[in-house]
PyMOL Python script that loads the backbone (N, CA, C, O; Angstrom):
from pymol import cmd

cmd.read_pdbstr("""\
ATOM      1  N   MET A   1      -4.540  39.262  28.519  1.00  0.00           N
ATOM      2  CA  MET A   1      -4.339  37.840  28.602  1.00  0.00           C
ATOM      3  C   MET A   1      -5.458  37.065  28.360  1.00  0.00           C
ATOM      4  O   MET A   1      -5.418  35.854  28.576  1.00  0.00           O
ATOM      5  N   ARG A   2      -6.839  37.822  27.775  1.00  0.00           N
ATOM      6  CA  ARG A   2      -7.970  37.353  27.485  1.00  0.00           C
ATOM      7  C   ARG A   2      -7.946  37.181  26.234  1.00  0.00           C
ATOM      8  O   ARG A   2      -8.349  36.189  25.626  1.00  0.00           O
ATOM      9  N   ASN A   3      -7.349  38.392  25.691  1.00  0.00           N
ATOM     10  CA  ASN A   3      -7.070  38.088  24.014  1.00  0.00           C
ATOM     11  C   ASN A   3      -5.897  36.693  23.685  1.00  0.00           C
ATOM     12  O   ASN A   3      -6.073  36.091  22.626  1.00  0.00           O
ATOM     13  N   LYS A   4      -4.950  36.316  24.443  1.00  0.00           N
ATOM     14  CA  LYS A   4      -4.415  35.491  24.089  1.00  0.00           C
ATOM     15  C   LYS A   4      -5.248  34.292  24.309  1.00  0.00           C
ATOM     16  O   LYS A   4      -5.170  33.340  23.532  1.00  0.00           O
ATOM     17  N   ILE A   5      -6.212  34.288  25.548  1.00  0.00           N
ATOM     18  CA  ILE A   5      -6.813  32.925  25.329  1.00  0.00           C
ATOM     19  C   ILE A   5      -7.833  32.816  24.340  1.00  0.00           C
ATOM     20  O   ILE A   5      -8.303  31.718  24.041  1.00  0.00           O
ATOM     21  N   LYS A   6      -8.287  34.109  23.699  1.00  0.00           N
ATOM     22  CA  LYS A   6      -9.151  33.973  22.457  1.00  0.00           C
ATOM     23  C   LYS A   6      -8.575  33.628  21.680  1.00  0.00           C
ATOM     24  O   LYS A   6      -9.095  32.740  21.005  1.00  0.00           O
ATOM     25  N   GLN A   7      -7.467  33.997  21.368  1.00  0.00           N
ATOM     26  CA  GLN A   7      -6.756  33.678  20.126  1.00  0.00           C
ATOM     27  C   GLN A   7      -6.397  32.060  19.825  1.00  0.00           C
ATOM     28  O   GLN A   7      -6.428  31.374  18.803  1.00  0.00           O
ATOM     29  N   LEU A   8      -6.086  31.831  21.050  1.00  0.00           N
ATOM     30  CA  LEU A   8      -5.580  30.191  21.186  1.00  0.00           C
ATOM     31  C   LEU A   8      -7.178  29.617  20.978  1.00  0.00           C
ATOM     32  O   LEU A   8      -7.403  28.604  20.316  1.00  0.00           O
ATOM     33  N   LEU A   9      -8.152  30.339  21.581  1.00  0.00           N
ATOM     34  CA  LEU A   9      -9.272  29.192  21.488  1.00  0.00           C
ATOM     35  C   LEU A   9      -9.737  29.426  19.427  1.00  0.00           C
ATOM     36  O   LEU A   9     -10.074  28.493  18.698  1.00  0.00           O
ATOM     37  N   ASN A  10      -9.640  30.431  19.127  1.00  0.00           N
ATOM     38  CA  ASN A  10     -10.123  30.940  17.904  1.00  0.00           C
ATOM     39  C   ASN A  10      -9.264  30.412  16.888  1.00  0.00           C
ATOM     40  O   ASN A  10      -9.501  30.402  15.680  1.00  0.00           O
ATOM     41  N   LYS A  11      -8.157  29.937  17.521  1.00  0.00           N
ATOM     42  CA  LYS A  11      -6.994  29.249  16.439  1.00  0.00           C
ATOM     43  C   LYS A  11      -7.389  28.284  15.652  1.00  0.00           C
ATOM     44  O   LYS A  11      -7.892  27.444  16.398  1.00  0.00           O
ATOM     45  N   GLU A  12      -7.451  27.906  14.510  1.00  0.00           N
ATOM     46  CA  GLU A  12      -8.132  26.496  13.882  1.00  0.00           C
ATOM     47  C   GLU A  12      -6.552  26.367  12.967  1.00  0.00           C
ATOM     48  O   GLU A  12      -5.955  27.197  12.282  1.00  0.00           O
ATOM     49  N   GLU A  13      -6.306  25.255  13.245  1.00  0.00           N
ATOM     50  CA  GLU A  13      -5.319  24.587  12.551  1.00  0.00           C
ATOM     51  C   GLU A  13      -5.633  23.638  11.297  1.00  0.00           C
ATOM     52  O   GLU A  13      -6.064  22.490  11.404  1.00  0.00           O
ATOM     53  N   GLY A  14      -5.430  24.110  10.431  1.00  0.00           N
ATOM     54  CA  GLY A  14      -5.844  23.136   8.963  1.00  0.00           C
ATOM     55  C   GLY A  14      -4.752  23.185   7.782  1.00  0.00           C
ATOM     56  O   GLY A  14      -3.656  23.747   7.774  1.00  0.00           O
ATOM     57  N   PHE A  15      -5.328  22.499   6.887  1.00  0.00           N
ATOM     58  CA  PHE A  15      -4.515  22.596   5.808  1.00  0.00           C
ATOM     59  C   PHE A  15      -5.342  23.542   4.487  1.00  0.00           C
ATOM     60  O   PHE A  15      -6.557  23.422   4.332  1.00  0.00           O
ATOM     61  N   THR A  16      -4.488  24.483   3.584  1.00  0.00           N
ATOM     62  CA  THR A  16      -5.100  25.400   2.903  1.00  0.00           C
ATOM     63  C   THR A  16      -5.306  24.294   1.556  1.00  0.00           C
ATOM     64  O   THR A  16      -5.144  23.073   1.544  1.00  0.00           O
ATOM     65  N   LEU A  17      -5.596  24.935   0.792  1.00  0.00           N
ATOM     66  CA  LEU A  17      -6.477  24.323  -0.411  1.00  0.00           C
ATOM     67  C   LEU A  17      -5.144  24.029  -1.110  1.00  0.00           C
ATOM     68  O   LEU A  17      -4.923  22.839  -1.333  1.00  0.00           O
ATOM     69  N   VAL A  18      -4.213  24.930  -1.494  1.00  0.00           N
ATOM     70  CA  VAL A  18      -2.939  25.060  -1.990  1.00  0.00           C
ATOM     71  C   VAL A  18      -2.147  23.906  -1.385  1.00  0.00           C
ATOM     72  O   VAL A  18      -1.717  23.125  -2.234  1.00  0.00           O
ATOM     73  N   GLU A  19      -1.895  23.655  -0.300  1.00  0.00           N
ATOM     74  CA  GLU A  19      -1.435  22.455   0.288  1.00  0.00           C
ATOM     75  C   GLU A  19      -1.741  21.142   0.045  1.00  0.00           C
ATOM     76  O   GLU A  19      -1.008  20.165  -0.106  1.00  0.00           O
ATOM     77  N   LEU A  20      -3.201  21.291   0.025  1.00  0.00           N
ATOM     78  CA  LEU A  20      -3.918  20.212  -0.343  1.00  0.00           C
ATOM     79  C   LEU A  20      -3.465  19.818  -2.035  1.00  0.00           C
ATOM     80  O   LEU A  20      -2.989  18.723  -2.335  1.00  0.00           O
ATOM     81  N   LEU A  21      -3.600  20.421  -2.579  1.00  0.00           N
ATOM     82  CA  LEU A  21      -3.697  20.447  -3.959  1.00  0.00           C
ATOM     83  C   LEU A  21      -2.252  20.040  -4.323  1.00  0.00           C
ATOM     84  O   LEU A  21      -2.007  19.248  -5.232  1.00  0.00           O
ATOM     85  N   ALA A  22      -1.327  20.620  -3.570  1.00  0.00           N
ATOM     86  CA  ALA A  22       0.403  20.062  -3.889  1.00  0.00           C
ATOM     87  C   ALA A  22       0.530  18.844  -3.689  1.00  0.00           C
ATOM     88  O   ALA A  22       1.163  18.220  -4.541  1.00  0.00           O
ATOM     89  N   VAL A  23       0.047  18.195  -2.660  1.00  0.00           N
ATOM     90  CA  VAL A  23      -0.048  16.843  -1.791  1.00  0.00           C
ATOM     91  C   VAL A  23      -0.593  16.036  -3.164  1.00  0.00           C
ATOM     92  O   VAL A  23       0.010  15.145  -3.761  1.00  0.00           O
ATOM     93  N   LEU A  24      -1.797  16.559  -3.463  1.00  0.00           N
ATOM     94  CA  LEU A  24      -2.564  15.551  -4.736  1.00  0.00           C
ATOM     95  C   LEU A  24      -1.676  15.545  -6.074  1.00  0.00           C
ATOM     96  O   LEU A  24      -1.652  14.630  -6.897  1.00  0.00           O
ATOM     97  N   ALA A  25      -1.135  16.441  -6.116  1.00  0.00           N
ATOM     98  CA  ALA A  25       0.045  16.678  -7.205  1.00  0.00           C
ATOM     99  C   ALA A  25       1.195  15.829  -7.464  1.00  0.00           C
ATOM    100  O   ALA A  25       1.581  15.354  -8.532  1.00  0.00           O
ATOM    101  N   ILE A  26       1.817  15.693  -5.936  1.00  0.00           N
ATOM    102  CA  ILE A  26       2.919  15.001  -5.771  1.00  0.00           C
ATOM    103  C   ILE A  26       2.247  13.290  -6.125  1.00  0.00           C
ATOM    104  O   ILE A  26       2.704  12.493  -6.944  1.00  0.00           O
ATOM    105  N   LEU A  27       1.461  13.164  -5.525  1.00  0.00           N
ATOM    106  CA  LEU A  27       0.697  11.496  -5.162  1.00  0.00           C
ATOM    107  C   LEU A  27       0.377  11.232  -7.099  1.00  0.00           C
ATOM    108  O   LEU A  27       0.612  10.304  -7.874  1.00  0.00           O
ATOM    109  N   ALA A  28      -0.185  12.444  -7.219  1.00  0.00           N
ATOM    110  CA  ALA A  28      -0.388  11.968  -8.620  1.00  0.00           C
ATOM    111  C   ALA A  28       1.042  11.703  -9.484  1.00  0.00           C
ATOM    112  O   ALA A  28       1.143  11.047 -10.521  1.00  0.00           O
ATOM    113  N   LEU A  29       1.731  12.154  -9.015  1.00  0.00           N
ATOM    114  CA  LEU A  29       2.980  12.191 -10.117  1.00  0.00           C
ATOM    115  C   LEU A  29       3.916  10.582  -9.825  1.00  0.00           C
ATOM    116  O   LEU A  29       4.400   9.811 -10.653  1.00  0.00           O
ATOM    117  N   ILE A  30       3.899  10.521  -8.413  1.00  0.00           N
ATOM    118  CA  ILE A  30       4.291   9.140  -7.866  1.00  0.00           C
ATOM    119  C   ILE A  30       3.587   7.641  -8.407  1.00  0.00           C
ATOM    120  O   ILE A  30       4.108   6.579  -8.745  1.00  0.00           O
ATOM    121  N   VAL A  31       1.949   8.157  -8.305  1.00  0.00           N
ATOM    122  CA  VAL A  31       1.446   6.829  -9.100  1.00  0.00           C
ATOM    123  C   VAL A  31       1.558   6.895 -10.473  1.00  0.00           C
ATOM    124  O   VAL A  31       1.281   5.821 -11.007  1.00  0.00           O
ATOM    125  N   GLY A  32       1.911   7.905 -11.339  1.00  0.00           N
ATOM    126  CA  GLY A  32       1.966   7.921 -12.712  1.00  0.00           C
ATOM    127  C   GLY A  32       3.442   7.310 -13.077  1.00  0.00           C
ATOM    128  O   GLY A  32       3.529   6.840 -14.211  1.00  0.00           O
ATOM    129  N   ILE A  33       4.759   7.252 -12.152  1.00  0.00           N
ATOM    130  CA  ILE A  33       5.682   6.560 -12.094  1.00  0.00           C
ATOM    131  C   ILE A  33       5.534   5.392 -11.828  1.00  0.00           C
ATOM    132  O   ILE A  33       6.149   4.558 -12.492  1.00  0.00           O
ATOM    133  N   ALA A  34       4.673   4.994 -10.779  1.00  0.00           N
ATOM    134  CA  ALA A  34       4.976   3.487 -10.383  1.00  0.00           C
ATOM    135  C   ALA A  34       3.845   2.493 -11.382  1.00  0.00           C
ATOM    136  O   ALA A  34       4.062   1.311 -11.650  1.00  0.00           O
ATOM    137  N   VAL A  35       3.086   2.978 -11.667  1.00  0.00           N
ATOM    138  CA  VAL A  35       1.723   2.075 -12.422  1.00  0.00           C
ATOM    139  C   VAL A  35       2.560   1.740 -13.890  1.00  0.00           C
ATOM    140  O   VAL A  35       2.113   0.696 -14.364  1.00  0.00           O
ATOM    141  N   PRO A  36       3.335   2.164 -14.495  1.00  0.00           N
ATOM    142  CA  PRO A  36       3.690   1.932 -15.621  1.00  0.00           C
ATOM    143  C   PRO A  36       4.898   0.839 -15.283  1.00  0.00           C
ATOM    144  O   PRO A  36       5.039  -0.098 -16.069  1.00  0.00           O
ATOM    145  N   MET A  37       5.952   0.966 -13.883  1.00  0.00           N
ATOM    146  CA  MET A  37       6.608   0.148 -13.419  1.00  0.00           C
ATOM    147  C   MET A  37       6.241  -1.141 -13.246  1.00  0.00           C
ATOM    148  O   MET A  37       6.719  -2.159 -13.746  1.00  0.00           O
ATOM    149  N   ILE A  38       5.230  -0.982 -12.392  1.00  0.00           N
ATOM    150  CA  ILE A  38       4.338  -2.455 -11.966  1.00  0.00           C
ATOM    151  C   ILE A  38       3.955  -3.464 -12.737  1.00  0.00           C
ATOM    152  O   ILE A  38       3.981  -4.660 -12.446  1.00  0.00           O
ATOM    153  N   GLY A  39       3.483  -2.804 -14.049  1.00  0.00           N
ATOM    154  CA  GLY A  39       3.008  -3.488 -15.285  1.00  0.00           C
ATOM    155  C   GLY A  39       4.357  -3.960 -16.178  1.00  0.00           C
ATOM    156  O   GLY A  39       4.349  -4.930 -16.937  1.00  0.00           O
ATOM    157  N   ASN A  40       5.102  -3.397 -16.026  1.00  0.00           N
ATOM    158  CA  ASN A  40       6.406  -3.852 -16.231  1.00  0.00           C
ATOM    159  C   ASN A  40       6.899  -5.366 -15.921  1.00  0.00           C
ATOM    160  O   ASN A  40       7.251  -6.271 -16.677  1.00  0.00           O
ATOM    161  N   VAL A  41       6.777  -5.277 -14.397  1.00  0.00           N
ATOM    162  CA  VAL A  41       7.265  -6.126 -13.622  1.00  0.00           C
ATOM    163  C   VAL A  41       6.265  -7.366 -13.952  1.00  0.00           C
ATOM    164  O   VAL A  41       6.553  -8.324 -14.670  1.00  0.00           O
ATOM    165  N   VAL A  42       5.425  -7.219 -13.495  1.00  0.00           N
ATOM    166  CA  VAL A  42       4.166  -8.047 -14.106  1.00  0.00           C
ATOM    167  C   VAL A  42       4.440  -8.730 -15.393  1.00  0.00           C
ATOM    168  O   VAL A  42       4.565  -9.954 -15.438  1.00  0.00           O
ATOM    169  N   GLN A  43       4.551  -7.867 -16.587  1.00  0.00           N
ATOM    170  CA  GLN A  43       5.083  -8.591 -17.885  1.00  0.00           C
ATOM    171  C   GLN A  43       5.845  -9.585 -18.136  1.00  0.00           C
ATOM    172  O   GLN A  43       5.755 -10.679 -18.692  1.00  0.00           O
ATOM    173  N   LYS A  44       6.876  -8.762 -17.428  1.00  0.00           N
ATOM    174  CA  LYS A  44       8.475  -9.930 -17.111  1.00  0.00           C
ATOM    175  C   LYS A  44       8.256 -10.974 -16.476  1.00  0.00           C
ATOM    176  O   LYS A  44       8.834 -12.024 -16.758  1.00  0.00           O
ATOM    177  N   SER A  45       7.353 -10.864 -15.474  1.00  0.00           N
ATOM    178  CA  SER A  45       7.074 -12.230 -14.935  1.00  0.00           C
ATOM    179  C   SER A  45       6.133 -13.077 -15.704  1.00  0.00           C
ATOM    180  O   SER A  45       6.417 -14.275 -15.671  1.00  0.00           O
ATOM    181  N   GLN A  46       5.144 -12.771 -16.348  1.00  0.00           N
ATOM    182  CA  GLN A  46       4.589 -13.619 -17.147  1.00  0.00           C
ATOM    183  C   GLN A  46       5.636 -14.104 -18.357  1.00  0.00           C
ATOM    184  O   GLN A  46       5.619 -15.303 -18.635  1.00  0.00           O
ATOM    185  N   VAL A  47       6.234 -13.527 -18.838  1.00  0.00           N
ATOM    186  CA  VAL A  47       7.314 -14.126 -19.738  1.00  0.00           C
ATOM    187  C   VAL A  47       8.082 -15.083 -19.043  1.00  0.00           C
ATOM    188  O   VAL A  47       8.200 -16.188 -19.573  1.00  0.00           O
ATOM    189  N   LYS A  48       8.586 -14.887 -18.038  1.00  0.00           N
ATOM    190  CA  LYS A  48       9.164 -15.981 -17.381  1.00  0.00           C
ATOM    191  C   LYS A  48       8.805 -17.258 -16.706  1.00  0.00           C
ATOM    192  O   LYS A  48       9.474 -18.280 -16.551  1.00  0.00           O
ATOM    193  N   ALA A  49       7.581 -16.957 -16.338  1.00  0.00           N
ATOM    194  CA  ALA A  49       6.683 -18.186 -15.994  1.00  0.00           C
ATOM    195  C   ALA A  49       6.513 -18.808 -17.240  1.00  0.00           C
ATOM    196  O   ALA A  49       6.486 -20.039 -17.234  1.00  0.00           O
ATOM    197  N   ASP A  50       6.363 -18.072 -18.570  1.00  0.00           N
ATOM    198  CA  ASP A  50       5.858 -18.946 -19.695  1.00  0.00           C
ATOM    199  C   ASP A  50       7.084 -19.588 -20.314  1.00  0.00           C
ATOM    200  O   ASP A  50       7.060 -20.602 -21.013  1.00  0.00           O
ATOM    201  N   ASP A  51       8.332 -18.772 -19.927  1.00  0.00           N
ATOM    202  CA  ASP A  51       9.663 -19.804 -20.353  1.00  0.00           C
ATOM    203  C   ASP A  51       9.839 -20.872 -19.431  1.00  0.00           C
ATOM    204  O   ASP A  51      10.239 -21.930 -19.915  1.00  0.00           O
ATOM    205  N   ALA A  52       9.646 -20.829 -18.325  1.00  0.00           N
ATOM    206  CA  ALA A  52       9.663 -21.745 -17.310  1.00  0.00           C
ATOM    207  C   ALA A  52       8.654 -23.152 -17.296  1.00  0.00           C
ATOM    208  O   ALA A  52       8.894 -24.203 -16.701  1.00  0.00           O
ATOM    209  N   GLN A  53       7.749 -22.908 -17.934  1.00  0.00           N
ATOM    210  CA  GLN A  53       6.864 -23.831 -18.510  1.00  0.00           C
ATOM    211  C   GLN A  53       7.168 -24.357 -20.057  1.00  0.00           C
ATOM    212  O   GLN A  53       7.020 -25.481 -20.538  1.00  0.00           O
ATOM    213  N   ILE A  54       7.467 -23.589 -20.429  1.00  0.00           N
ATOM    214  CA  ILE A  54       8.227 -24.370 -22.036  1.00  0.00           C
ATOM    215  C   ILE A  54       9.088 -25.291 -21.616  1.00  0.00           C
ATOM    216  O   ILE A  54       8.979 -26.448 -22.022  1.00  0.00           O
ATOM    217  N   GLU A  55      10.042 -24.936 -20.766  1.00  0.00           N
ATOM    218  CA  GLU A  55      11.462 -25.604 -20.261  1.00  0.00           C
ATOM    219  C   GLU A  55      10.978 -27.220 -19.575  1.00  0.00           C
ATOM    220  O   GLU A  55      11.501 -28.329 -19.677  1.00  0.00           O
ATOM    221  N   LEU A  56       9.986 -26.830 -18.997  1.00  0.00           N
ATOM    222  CA  LEU A  56       9.259 -27.992 -18.032  1.00  0.00           C
ATOM    223  C   LEU A  56       8.887 -29.022 -19.140  1.00  0.00           C
ATOM    224  O   LEU A  56       9.222 -30.206 -19.104  1.00  0.00           O
ATOM    225  N   ILE A  57       7.997 -28.309 -20.347  1.00  0.00           N
ATOM    226  CA  ILE A  57       7.480 -29.213 -21.263  1.00  0.00           C
ATOM    227  C   ILE A  57       8.330 -29.996 -21.987  1.00  0.00           C
ATOM    228  O   ILE A  57       7.944 -31.116 -22.321  1.00  0.00           O
ATOM    229  N   VAL A  58       9.885 -29.448 -22.422  1.00  0.00           N
ATOM    230  CA  VAL A  58      10.813 -29.841 -23.090  1.00  0.00           C
ATOM    231  C   VAL A  58      11.319 -31.067 -22.333  1.00  0.00           C
ATOM    232  O   VAL A  58      11.493 -32.134 -22.923  1.00  0.00           O
ATOM    233  N   ASP A  59      11.627 -30.875 -20.637  1.00  0.00           N
ATOM    234  CA  ASP A  59      12.202 -31.622 -20.220  1.00  0.00           C
ATOM    235  C   ASP A  59      11.244 -33.348 -19.757  1.00  0.00           C
ATOM    236  O   ASP A  59      11.551 -34.495 -19.431  1.00  0.00           O
ATOM    237  N   ALA A  60      10.016 -32.552 -20.003  1.00  0.00           N
ATOM    238  CA  ALA A  60       9.074 -34.173 -19.642  1.00  0.00           C
ATOM    239  C   ALA A  60       8.985 -34.987 -21.071  1.00  0.00           C
ATOM    240  O   ALA A  60       8.767 -36.191 -21.201  1.00  0.00           O
ATOM    241  N   ALA A  61       9.173 -34.172 -21.944  1.00  0.00           N
ATOM    242  CA  ALA A  61       9.090 -34.776 -23.612  1.00  0.00           C
ATOM    243  C   ALA A  61      10.478 -35.488 -23.418  1.00  0.00           C
ATOM    244  O   ALA A  61      10.418 -36.678 -23.727  1.00  0.00           O
ATOM    245  N   ARG A  62      11.427 -35.166 -23.086  1.00  0.00           N
ATOM    246  CA  ARG A  62      12.894 -36.115 -23.162  1.00  0.00           C
ATOM    247  C   ARG A  62      13.065 -37.122 -22.466  1.00  0.00           C
ATOM    248  O   ARG A  62      13.646 -38.171 -22.743  1.00  0.00           O
ATOM    249  N   LEU A  63      12.236 -36.606 -20.984  1.00  0.00           N
ATOM    250  CA  LEU A  63      11.868 -37.903 -20.352  1.00  0.00           C
ATOM    251  C   LEU A  63      11.250 -39.074 -21.036  1.00  0.00           C
ATOM    252  O   LEU A  63      11.757 -40.181 -21.218  1.00  0.00           O
ATOM    253  N   TYR A  64      10.086 -38.653 -21.380  1.00  0.00           N
ATOM    254  CA  TYR A  64       9.444 -39.915 -22.015  1.00  0.00           C
ATOM    255  C   TYR A  64      10.215 -40.365 -22.978  1.00  0.00           C
ATOM    256  O   TYR A  64      10.564 -41.495 -22.638  1.00  0.00           O
ATOM    257  N   GLN A  65      10.805 -40.013 -24.298  1.00  0.00           N
ATOM    258  CA  GLN A  65      11.672 -40.815 -24.953  1.00  0.00           C
ATOM    259  C   GLN A  65      12.791 -41.276 -24.212  1.00  0.00           C
ATOM    260  O   GLN A  65      13.234 -42.303 -24.725  1.00  0.00           O
ATOM    261  N   VAL A  66      13.336 -40.966 -23.339  1.00  0.00           N
ATOM    262  CA  VAL A  66      14.271 -42.190 -22.937  1.00  0.00           C
ATOM    263  C   VAL A  66      13.905 -43.367 -22.072  1.00  0.00           C
ATOM    264  O   VAL A  66      14.515 -44.437 -22.064  1.00  0.00           O
ATOM    265  N   GLU A  67      12.881 -43.077 -21.367  1.00  0.00           N
ATOM    266  CA  GLU A  67      11.709 -43.875 -20.944  1.00  0.00           C
ATOM    267  C   GLU A  67      11.320 -44.970 -21.713  1.00  0.00           C
ATOM    268  O   GLU A  67      11.200 -46.145 -21.366  1.00  0.00           O
ATOM    269  N   LYS A  68      11.054 -44.206 -23.301  1.00  0.00           N
ATOM    270  CA  LYS A  68      10.430 -45.265 -24.485  1.00  0.00           C
ATOM    271  C   LYS A  68      11.306 -46.089 -24.808  1.00  0.00           C
ATOM    272  O   LYS A  68      11.065 -47.237 -25.182  1.00  0.00           O
ATOM    273  N   LYS A  69      12.648 -45.483 -24.674  1.00  0.00           N
ATOM    274  CA  LYS A  69      13.720 -46.300 -25.862  1.00  0.00           C
ATOM    275  C   LYS A  69      14.173 -47.501 -24.608  1.00  0.00           C
ATOM    276  O   LYS A  69      14.867 -48.496 -24.820  1.00  0.00           O
ATOM    277  N   VAL A  70      13.701 -47.181 -23.563  1.00  0.00           N
ATOM    278  CA  VAL A  70      14.646 -48.209 -22.388  1.00  0.00           C
ATOM    279  C   VAL A  70      13.643 -49.324 -22.622  1.00  0.00           C
ATOM    280  O   VAL A  70      14.088 -50.439 -22.895  1.00  0.00           O
ATOM    281  N   LYS A  71      12.110 -49.099 -22.528  1.00  0.00           N
ATOM    282  CA  LYS A  71      11.534 -49.908 -22.504  1.00  0.00           C
ATOM    283  C   LYS A  71      11.154 -50.959 -23.927  1.00  0.00           C
ATOM    284  O   LYS A  71      10.597 -52.056 -23.887  1.00  0.00           O
ATOM    285  N   ASN A  72      11.732 -50.107 -25.323  1.00  0.00           N
ATOM    286  CA  ASN A  72      11.909 -51.145 -26.541  1.00  0.00           C
ATOM    287  C   ASN A  72      12.636 -51.797 -26.316  1.00  0.00           C
ATOM    288  O   ASN A  72      12.543 -52.997 -26.575  1.00  0.00           O
ATOM    289  N   GLU A  73      13.884 -51.131 -25.609  1.00  0.00           N
ATOM    290  CA  GLU A  73      15.354 -52.273 -25.469  1.00  0.00           C
ATOM    291  C   GLU A  73      15.169 -53.521 -25.082  1.00  0.00           C
ATOM    292  O   GLU A  73      15.698 -54.508 -25.593  1.00  0.00           O
ATOM    293  N   ASP A  74      14.107 -53.497 -23.797  1.00  0.00           N
ATOM    294  CA  ASP A  74      14.315 -54.702 -22.992  1.00  0.00           C
ATOM    295  C   ASP A  74      13.375 -56.073 -23.694  1.00  0.00           C
ATOM    296  O   ASP A  74      13.414 -57.183 -23.163  1.00  0.00           O
TER     297      ASP A  74
END
""", "prot")
cmd.dss("prot")
cmd.show_as("cartoon", "prot")
cmd.util.cbc("prot")
cmd.orient("prot")
């Protein structure tokens, strides 16, 4: 009975170095895959924002032309 109690008290649970290294390797793999994907998303969103900005400028120029023609006809 005493031996079982001693074993329970002395039993230290934790992670081994191999387990910790395995977890770090898995996390590094995930980060290695995720970072380029995030970079692509940021780049694509920048391109889309630039295209939208160009479209807004073109629309504003067209509106200006239409308003100028209407004023010149008056």
